[in-house]
N, C-alpha and C positions, 0 to 999 in steps of 0.2 A: 364426220361428213364435211367435205369441202365443196364450196360453191364458187364457180368462176363465171362471172357475168361479163357480157360484152355487148356492144352495139350502140352505146350512147353517142351523143355528139350534138352539133349545132344544126338546127334546121329552121327554115322560115315557117311562119304560121300557115297552116293549111297543108303542110308537108307530112311526110311519113318517116317513121323509123321502126326498126325491128330490134328488140332486145332478145338476147339469148342467155341462158344460165344453165351450165352443166354441173351436175352433182356427181361427186366421186367419193369413194371410201365405203363405209359400212352402210349401204343403202338397203332399207327395208322395203319390201314390196308394197306395203300399205303406207301411203304417205300423202302429203299435200305439198304442192309447190306453188309459190306465188310471187307477186311483185308488190312491193310497198314503195312509197315515195315520201320524201321529206323536202319541202320547200324551205327557203331561208326564213327563219323566224317562226316556223310552224311545226306542229307535231307530225310525226310519221303517221301516214295513213295507208290503209289497204287500198290497192288498186284492183287487183284481180287474183283469185286463187283457184287452182284446179287440183282435184284429188286424183289419185292413181286410178280411181274408178271412173273418172271423167266428169264428175260434178264440178260445176263452175259457179263462182260467186264474183260478180263484177260491181265495182262502185258505180253509183248512179252518175257521178260526174264524168265518167268515161264510157258509159254504155252507148253502144252504137258507133263508137269511134275506135275503141281498143278491143283487141281479140287475144285471148290467152289460149295457148295450146301446149301440148307436150308430146314428147316421144319417149315412151316408157323404156323402149329398148336402149335408148341413149341416155336415159335419166336427165333429160334436158327439157326445160320449159322455155316457151317463147312468148313474147308480148309484141304483137303487131299494133303499132300506134299510128292511126290515121287521123287526118283533119286536126293536126296538133294546134294547140292554142298556147299563147304566152303563159297562161296560168298552169300549163302542164310542166313548166320548167321546174325541175327538182332533181335531187339525187335519187335514183331508183335502186332499190335494194331487192335482191333475190332472197327468197325465204324457203326453207325446207322444214316441214314438221312431220314427225313420226310419233304415233301413239306408243311405240315400243318402249318398254322400260319405264312406263309411267308418263311418257311424253317428253320429247326433246325438240328444241327449235334451234335452227342454224341460220346464219345470215351470211350473205355474200358481201363483197367489199364495196358495192355501190358503184353505179355508173351515172355520170352526169348527163342529163338531157336539158338542152337549152333551146327554147323556142323564141325566135325573134319576131317582132311585130312588123 
């Protein structure tokens, strides 16, 4: 499975960005796709995850500001980020998980989001 993420960039505090991640290759119908982020000097953390069935898990730090969605026909996951804060600055990584074959995890290349104050 290959993941291609896009949509990062520089934005002022209070602004919005939309990230996209398209999965290709051996896609299994039952999966979860999500976004993680890693700020400088910090551990990677989960931002939001959505399953192929539509279940969503969103980090408390972004609830009410970030919205995750997906298009199963396109194997693409989106992250709409609103009311961005400087502390949202990080490299955002797309993630794909499938329970097939005992469970496999794939990561995209990461896209940098910088929020200026």
